[in-house]
C-alpha positions as CSV (number, residue, x, y, z in Angstrom):
1,M,0.0,0.0,0.0
2,S,1.5,3.4,-1.0
3,T,1.7,6.3,1.4
4,E,-1.1,8.1,-0.4
5,E,-3.5,5.2,0.1
6,E,-2.5,4.8,3.8
7,V,-5.5,5.3,6.1
8,F,-5.1,6.8,9.5
9,Q,-7.2,8.5,12.1
10,I,-7.6,12.2,12.6
11,N,-9.6,14.3,15.0
12,V,-11.7,17.2,13.7
13,N,-14.0,19.6,15.5
14,I,-17.3,20.6,14.0
15,C,-19.5,23.0,16.0
16,D,-17.5,22.3,19.1
17,R,-17.9,18.5,18.9
18,P,-14.9,16.3,18.2
19,Y,-15.1,13.6,15.5
20,R,-12.5,10.9,15.0
21,L,-12.3,10.0,11.3
22,K,-10.3,7.6,9.2
23,V,-9.0,9.3,6.1
24,K,-6.4,8.7,3.4
25,R,-3.2,10.8,3.9
26,D,-3.8,12.7,0.7
27,E,-7.4,13.6,1.8
28,E,-6.4,14.9,5.3
29,E,-6.0,18.5,4.4
30,V,-9.3,18.7,2.5
31,V,-11.2,17.0,5.4
32,R,-9.7,19.4,7.9
33,K,-10.5,22.4,5.7
34,A,-14.1,21.2,5.2
35,A,-14.5,20.8,9.0
36,R,-13.2,24.4,9.6
37,E,-15.5,25.8,6.9
38,I,-18.6,24.1,8.3
39,S,-17.8,25.5,11.8
40,E,-17.3,29.0,10.3
41,K,-20.5,28.9,8.3
42,V,-22.4,27.8,11.4
43,K,-21.0,30.7,13.3
44,Q,-22.1,33.1,10.5
45,L,-25.6,31.6,10.6
46,Q,-25.7,32.0,14.3
47,T,-25.2,35.7,14.0
48,Q,-27.8,36.0,11.2
49,F,-30.5,33.9,12.8
50,A,-30.5,34.1,16.6
51,G,-32.2,31.6,18.9
52,K,-31.8,28.5,16.7
53,D,-30.3,25.2,17.7
54,K,-26.9,24.1,16.2
55,Q,-28.8,21.3,14.5
56,D,-30.9,24.0,12.6
57,Y,-27.7,25.8,11.5
58,L,-26.2,22.5,10.3
59,A,-29.4,21.7,8.4
60,M,-29.4,25.2,6.8
61,H,-25.7,24.8,5.8
62,A,-26.4,21.3,4.4
63,L,-29.2,22.6,2.3
64,T,-27.1,25.4,1.0
65,L,-24.3,23.0,0.1
66,A,-26.8,20.6,-1.6
67,V,-28.3,23.4,-3.7
68,S,-24.8,24.4,-4.7
69,V,-23.8,20.9,-5.7
70,L,-27.0,20.4,-7.8
71,N,-26.4,23.8,-9.5
72,N,-22.8,22.8,-10.3
73,E,-24.0,19.5,-11.7
74,K,-26.5,21.2,-13.8
75,K,-23.9,23.6,-15.2
76,T,-21.4,20.7,-15.8
77,D,-24.1,18.7,-17.6
78,A,-24.9,21.7,-19.9
79,A,-21.2,22.3,-20.5
80,G,-20.7,18.6,-21.3
81,R,-23.5,18.6,-23.8
82,S,-22.2,21.8,-25.4
83,L,-18.7,20.2,-25.7
84,Q,-20.2,17.0,-27.1
85,D,-22.2,19.0,-29.7
86,K,-19.0,20.8,-30.8
87,L,-17.0,17.6,-30.9
88,D,-19.8,16.0,-33.0
89,L,-19.7,19.0,-35.4
90,L,-15.9,18.8,-35.6
91,D,-16.1,15.0,-36.3
92,K,-18.6,15.6,-39.0
93,T,-16.5,18.3,-40.6
94,I,-13.4,16.1,-40.6
95,L,-15.3,13.2,-42.1
96,Q,-16.7,15.4,-44.9
97,T,-13.3,16.9,-45.6
98,L,-11.8,13.4,-45.8
99,E,-14.6,12.2,-48.1
100,T,-14.2,15.1,-50.5
101,S,-10.4,14.9,-50.6
102,T,-10.4,11.2,-51.6
């Protein structure tokens, strides 16, 4: 097993609660950054919407992230279709050029 595939345990805090996770070494930095960003976003939401439970803030943040992911998927799908259309046109043009030159 290479170093990148090695799995080990780390501790992260999300909303003042510790979580022990098993991660690959090459994913550690991203996991830690994600945990920090979640905690920061929850703190922002606490200042905007007073009197809520941390569970509510986590749910709000989860919904925001899910919407963002779905919007990105939609954009990626549209870009992929556009690229495929251009490749199909290029392929057709190349085939027509080859047919007329022979």
